[in-house]
C-alpha positions as CSV (number, residue, x, y, z in Angstrom):
1,M,-45.1,-16.7,48.2
2,G,-43.5,-17.2,44.7
3,N,-40.3,-18.5,46.2
4,Y,-42.2,-21.0,48.3
5,K,-44.0,-22.3,45.3
6,D,-40.8,-22.6,43.3
7,T,-39.2,-24.5,46.2
8,I,-42.1,-27.0,46.3
9,I,-42.0,-27.4,42.5
10,G,-38.3,-28.0,42.7
11,I,-38.6,-30.7,45.3
12,F,-41.5,-32.3,43.4
13,M,-39.5,-32.4,40.2
14,S,-36.4,-33.8,41.9
15,L,-38.5,-36.7,43.0
16,L,-39.5,-37.4,39.4
17,T,-35.9,-37.2,38.3
18,D,-34.8,-39.5,41.0
19,A,-37.6,-42.0,40.1
20,L,-36.7,-42.0,36.4
21,D,-33.0,-42.4,37.2
22,R,-33.8,-45.4,39.4
23,I,-35.8,-47.0,36.6
24,E,-32.9,-46.5,34.2
25,T,-30.5,-48.0,36.6
26,W,-32.7,-51.1,36.9
27,L,-33.0,-51.3,33.1
28,V,-29.2,-51.0,32.7
29,S,-28.8,-54.0,35.0
30,H,-31.7,-56.2,33.9
31,Q,-32.7,-55.0,30.4
32,P,-29.6,-53.3,28.9
33,E,-31.0,-53.4,25.4
34,F,-33.9,-51.3,26.5
35,A,-31.7,-48.8,28.3
36,L,-29.5,-48.5,25.3
37,S,-32.5,-47.7,23.1
38,L,-33.6,-44.7,25.2
39,A,-33.2,-41.6,23.1
40,P,-31.3,-38.5,24.4
41,G,-33.2,-36.0,26.4
42,L,-34.4,-32.7,25.1
43,T,-33.5,-29.2,26.3
44,R,-36.3,-26.9,27.4
45,Q,-35.7,-24.8,24.3
46,E,-36.0,-27.9,22.1
47,I,-39.3,-28.9,23.8
48,D,-40.7,-25.4,23.4
49,A,-39.9,-25.5,19.7
50,I,-41.5,-28.9,19.2
51,V,-44.7,-27.9,21.0
52,E,-44.9,-24.4,19.4
53,N,-48.2,-25.1,17.7
54,F,-49.6,-27.3,20.4
55,P,-52.7,-25.5,21.8
56,Y,-52.0,-26.1,25.5
57,R,-49.3,-25.4,28.0
58,L,-47.2,-28.4,29.0
59,P,-47.0,-29.2,32.7
60,E,-43.5,-28.9,34.3
61,E,-43.4,-32.7,34.8
62,L,-43.4,-33.3,31.0
63,Y,-40.5,-30.9,30.6
64,E,-38.7,-33.0,33.2
65,F,-39.8,-36.3,31.6
66,Y,-38.7,-35.4,28.1
67,G,-35.6,-33.8,29.5
68,W,-34.7,-37.2,30.8
69,H,-35.2,-39.2,27.6
70,N,-37.1,-38.4,24.4
71,G,-38.8,-41.8,24.0
72,C,-37.5,-45.3,23.5
73,Q,-36.8,-47.0,20.2
74,Y,-38.1,-50.3,21.6
75,G,-38.9,-51.8,25.0
76,Y,-40.6,-50.2,28.0
77,I,-40.0,-48.1,31.1
78,V,-43.4,-49.1,32.6
79,P,-44.3,-52.8,32.2
80,K,-47.3,-53.5,29.9
81,F,-46.8,-50.2,28.1
82,D,-44.3,-51.1,25.4
83,N,-44.3,-47.8,23.6
84,F,-42.6,-44.8,25.3
85,F,-43.4,-42.1,22.8
86,S,-41.0,-39.4,21.9
87,L,-42.5,-36.0,22.2
88,Q,-42.8,-35.8,18.4
89,E,-44.6,-39.2,18.4
90,A,-46.9,-38.1,21.2
91,L,-48.0,-35.1,19.3
92,K,-48.6,-37.2,16.1
93,W,-50.7,-39.7,18.0
94,Y,-52.6,-36.8,19.7
95,A,-53.5,-35.4,16.3
96,D,-54.4,-38.9,15.0
97,F,-56.8,-39.6,17.9
98,L,-58.5,-36.2,17.4
99,N,-58.7,-36.7,13.6
100,W,-60.0,-40.3,13.8
101,G,-63.1,-39.2,15.7
102,F,-62.3,-41.0,18.9
103,D,-63.8,-39.6,22.1
104,W,-60.4,-38.0,22.9
105,N,-60.1,-35.2,25.4
106,P,-58.0,-32.5,23.7
107,H,-56.1,-31.9,26.9
108,W,-54.8,-35.5,27.0
109,L,-51.2,-36.0,25.6
110,P,-50.4,-39.7,25.2
111,I,-47.0,-40.7,26.5
112,L,-47.1,-44.5,27.1
113,D,-49.0,-47.0,25.0
114,F,-49.5,-50.8,24.5
115,N,-49.8,-51.6,20.8
116,G,-52.5,-49.1,20.3
117,D,-54.8,-51.0,22.7
118,Y,-54.6,-48.8,25.8
119,R,-52.4,-45.9,27.0
120,Y,-51.4,-43.4,29.7
121,A,-52.0,-39.7,28.9
122,V,-51.0,-36.6,30.9
123,V,-53.4,-33.7,31.2
124,T,-52.0,-30.4,29.6
125,G,-53.2,-26.8,29.9
126,E,-54.6,-27.1,33.4
127,D,-53.5,-26.3,36.9
128,S,-53.1,-30.0,37.8
129,A,-51.6,-32.7,35.5
130,P,-53.0,-36.1,36.5
131,V,-52.3,-39.2,34.5
132,W,-55.3,-40.8,32.8
133,Y,-55.6,-44.4,31.7
134,I,-57.6,-44.8,28.5
135,D,-58.7,-48.3,27.2
136,P,-61.3,-47.9,24.4
137,E,-61.8,-51.6,24.1
138,G,-62.4,-52.1,27.8
139,C,-64.5,-48.9,27.9
140,I,-62.2,-47.5,30.7
141,E,-61.3,-43.8,31.0
142,E,-60.1,-42.9,34.5
143,I,-57.5,-41.0,36.4
144,R,-55.0,-43.5,37.8
145,W,-52.3,-41.2,39.2
146,D,-52.4,-37.6,40.6
147,S,-49.1,-37.0,38.9
148,L,-46.4,-38.5,36.6
149,T,-44.1,-38.4,39.7
150,D,-46.4,-40.8,41.6
151,L,-46.5,-43.2,38.6
152,M,-42.7,-43.3,38.2
153,L,-42.0,-43.5,42.0
154,A,-44.3,-46.6,42.1
155,T,-42.7,-48.1,39.0
156,A,-39.2,-47.6,40.4
157,E,-40.1,-49.3,43.7
158,C,-41.8,-52.2,42.0
159,Y,-38.6,-52.9,40.0
160,E,-36.4,-52.5,43.0
161,T,-38.4,-54.7,45.4
162,G,-39.1,-57.5,42.9
163,A,-42.8,-56.8,42.5
164,Y,-41.9,-56.8,38.8
165,Y,-39.7,-59.8,37.9
166,F,-38.8,-62.1,35.0
167,D,-40.3,-65.5,34.6
168,D,-38.2,-68.5,33.4
169,E,-38.7,-67.5,29.8
170,G,-37.5,-63.9,30.2
171,Y,-41.0,-62.2,30.2
172,I,-41.7,-59.5,32.7
173,E,-44.3,-60.5,35.3
174,A,-46.0,-58.9,38.3
175,D,-46.6,-60.0,41.8
176,E,-50.0,-58.4,41.8
177,Q,-50.3,-58.2,45.6
178,K,-46.9,-56.5,46.0
179,V,-47.7,-54.2,43.1
180,A,-51.1,-53.2,44.6
181,E,-49.5,-52.4,48.0
182,I,-46.8,-50.2,46.4
183,Q,-49.3,-48.5,44.1
184,R,-51.5,-47.6,47.1
185,K,-48.5,-46.1,48.8
186,Y,-48.2,-43.6,45.9
187,N,-52.0,-42.8,45.8
188,Y,-53.0,-45.1,42.9
189,R,-56.6,-44.1,42.0
190,G,-57.6,-46.7,39.5
191,R,-59.8,-49.7,40.1
192,E,-57.6,-52.5,41.6
193,K,-57.3,-56.0,40.3
194,S,-58.2,-58.8,42.6
195,T,-55.0,-60.3,44.0
196,T,-56.6,-63.7,44.4
197,N,-57.4,-64.0,40.6
198,D,-54.3,-63.8,38.4
199,S,-56.5,-64.2,35.3
200,Y,-58.4,-61.0,35.8
201,N,-59.5,-59.6,32.5
202,P,-61.8,-56.6,31.9
203,K,-63.0,-58.2,28.6
204,P,-66.2,-60.2,28.4
205,P,-65.9,-63.8,29.8
206,T,-65.0,-66.6,27.3
207,V,-65.2,-70.4,27.2
208,A,-61.4,-70.5,27.8
209,S,-61.5,-68.2,30.8
210,E,-63.8,-70.7,32.6
211,V,-61.5,-73.7,32.1
212,D,-59.7,-75.0,35.2
213,L,-56.3,-76.4,34.2
214,S,-56.4,-78.9,37.1
215,H,-59.6,-80.5,35.9
216,P,-59.2,-83.9,34.2
217,N,-61.1,-82.7,31.1
218,A,-59.1,-79.4,30.7
219,L,-57.4,-80.5,27.5
220,E,-60.7,-81.3,25.7
221,E,-62.4,-78.2,27.0
222,L,-59.5,-75.9,25.8
223,I,-59.5,-77.6,22.4
224,Q,-63.2,-76.9,22.1
225,A,-62.5,-73.3,23.3
226,L,-60.2,-72.8,20.3
227,Q,-63.3,-72.8,18.0
228,A,-65.9,-71.5,20.5
229,A,-68.3,-68.7,19.9
230,P,-68.5,-65.7,22.2
231,L,-70.3,-66.3,25.5
232,S,-71.4,-62.7,26.1
233,P,-73.5,-60.4,23.9
234,D,-71.0,-57.6,24.8
235,A,-68.5,-59.5,22.7
236,G,-70.6,-59.2,19.6
237,I,-71.0,-55.4,20.3
238,L,-67.2,-55.0,20.5
239,Q,-66.7,-56.9,17.3
240,A,-69.3,-54.7,15.5
241,M,-67.6,-51.6,16.8
242,A,-64.2,-52.9,15.7
243,A,-65.5,-53.7,12.2
244,N,-67.2,-50.2,11.9
245,T,-64.0,-48.4,13.0
246,L,-61.9,-50.4,10.5
247,D,-64.3,-49.5,7.8
248,N,-64.1,-45.8,8.8
249,L,-60.3,-45.9,8.8
250,A,-60.3,-47.5,5.3
251,N,-62.8,-45.0,3.9
252,L,-60.8,-42.0,5.2
253,G,-57.6,-43.4,3.8
254,L,-56.0,-43.7,7.2
255,A,-55.6,-47.4,7.6
256,N,-52.3,-47.5,5.6
257,Q,-50.8,-44.4,7.1
258,V,-47.5,-44.6,9.0
259,G,-48.2,-45.3,12.6
260,A,-51.6,-46.8,12.1
261,E,-50.6,-50.4,12.1
262,P,-50.8,-51.1,15.8
263,L,-54.3,-49.6,16.0
264,V,-55.4,-51.6,12.9
265,I,-54.0,-54.9,14.3
266,G,-55.6,-54.3,17.7
267,L,-59.0,-53.7,16.0
268,Q,-58.5,-56.8,13.8
269,N,-57.8,-58.9,16.9
270,I,-61.1,-57.7,18.5
271,L,-63.0,-58.4,15.3
272,Y,-61.5,-61.9,14.8
273,D,-61.1,-63.1,18.4
274,N,-63.5,-61.9,21.0
275,A,-64.4,-65.5,21.9
276,G,-61.2,-66.2,23.8
277,H,-59.3,-68.3,21.2
278,A,-56.1,-66.5,22.1
279,L,-56.6,-67.3,25.8
280,A,-57.3,-71.0,24.9
281,A,-54.1,-71.2,22.9
282,K,-52.2,-69.7,25.8
283,K,-53.7,-72.0,28.4
284,L,-53.0,-75.1,26.2
285,G,-49.3,-74.3,26.5
286,E,-49.6,-73.8,30.3
287,L,-51.4,-77.2,30.5
288,G,-48.2,-78.9,29.2
289,D,-50.0,-81.8,27.4
290,I,-48.4,-82.7,24.1
291,R,-51.8,-83.8,22.8
292,A,-52.4,-80.1,22.3
293,V,-49.8,-79.9,19.5
294,E,-52.0,-80.7,16.6
295,P,-54.9,-78.4,17.6
296,L,-52.3,-75.6,18.1
297,L,-50.8,-76.2,14.7
298,Q,-54.2,-76.0,13.1
299,V,-54.8,-72.4,14.5
300,L,-51.6,-71.0,13.1
301,S,-53.7,-69.7,10.2
302,H,-56.2,-68.0,12.5
303,P,-57.0,-64.4,11.3
304,S,-56.1,-63.0,14.7
305,S,-52.4,-62.3,15.1
306,K,-52.8,-62.6,18.9
307,V,-54.2,-66.2,18.5
308,R,-51.3,-67.1,16.2
309,T,-48.7,-65.6,18.6
310,N,-50.1,-67.5,21.6
311,A,-50.2,-70.7,19.6
312,I,-46.6,-70.3,18.6
313,E,-45.5,-69.6,22.2
314,S,-47.5,-72.6,23.5
315,L,-45.9,-74.9,20.9
316,V,-42.4,-73.7,22.0
317,K,-43.4,-74.5,25.6
318,L,-44.5,-78.0,24.6
319,G,-41.3,-78.7,22.8
320,D,-42.6,-81.3,20.4
321,S,-40.6,-82.1,17.4
322,R,-43.7,-82.1,15.1
323,A,-43.8,-78.3,15.5
324,V,-40.1,-77.5,14.7
325,E,-40.4,-76.9,11.0
326,T,-43.6,-74.8,11.4
327,L,-42.0,-72.7,14.2
328,I,-39.0,-72.0,12.2
329,Q,-41.2,-70.6,9.4
330,C,-43.1,-68.5,12.0
331,L,-39.9,-67.1,13.5
332,Q,-39.0,-65.9,10.0
333,D,-42.4,-64.2,9.6
334,S,-42.7,-60.4,9.9
335,D,-46.0,-60.6,11.9
336,F,-46.1,-57.5,14.1
337,F,-47.1,-59.2,17.4
338,C,-44.7,-62.1,17.0
339,A,-41.8,-59.7,16.4
340,S,-42.8,-57.4,19.3
341,R,-43.1,-60.3,21.8
342,R,-39.8,-61.8,20.7
343,S,-38.0,-58.5,21.4
344,M,-39.8,-58.1,24.8
345,G,-38.9,-61.6,25.8
346,A,-35.2,-61.2,25.0
347,G,-32.8,-60.7,27.9
């Protein structure tokens, strides 16, 4: 019986290794700077030493995962998750989430993350090791994959079939219908996005989200949306929660700790822009009307870094000479989101 189980585990693990290697091959061809920033893998002995004081047993998939590469300096292996944590970073974030008083299950070990906003975590210390998706802002906690192998097999196939692709500006995009079909093939368990609505967003609706770019009054409506108040009472609740969490972090002396910046910035963006100003700035660029230049220049001092970033990107799209000097100054800025988006867009 033991030999049969070992054989099954071996086949299962070889599928994970194969999927990870396929992802790396794709990165080497299409995002070589990301592939080069992958850290060397760890030996089993090194992993055991790192997790010596961790309270739960790691599943075999995590040994395989961190034996492949121990994190990534920058870039992603799964789109929309731009932090591939090293094992050491994963343990640090695990401790932070527990210490900060979040509703964090102590069996969850975070491995992939997007700027502190949402993340994938693998269950430790139990017979099965599903992958959970945790999005505090969107109030979502759900099992999305039965295993890390399923997640990586789906990701590899999405890369190889063009379900993930680059737009004209070098940003990674998704053909939502193809992605959904591939994810179902690998037993995706999360709630699916509508493939007929590319603007799907789990956040409360905003003025900007209601604007149809084909409407004759779209420009005026989007300019108004740049200063609009939230539509939904849920938005005010989220803002209050963000303000309370920021206060707690400051009172505990955690806001300025190393590694806290992505979380703090994410909370500030909720606090300062739950009315869709960032979406309005983005859609003004998509509209392509140069009359949007002046309103976009005016919001470059917006307290939300996401609004400022979207305004910068829209001004670049519009290509008007009035914005050149301001854009040069912004490109020299050390703003976290501007820097991260520039690095993700390279290639």
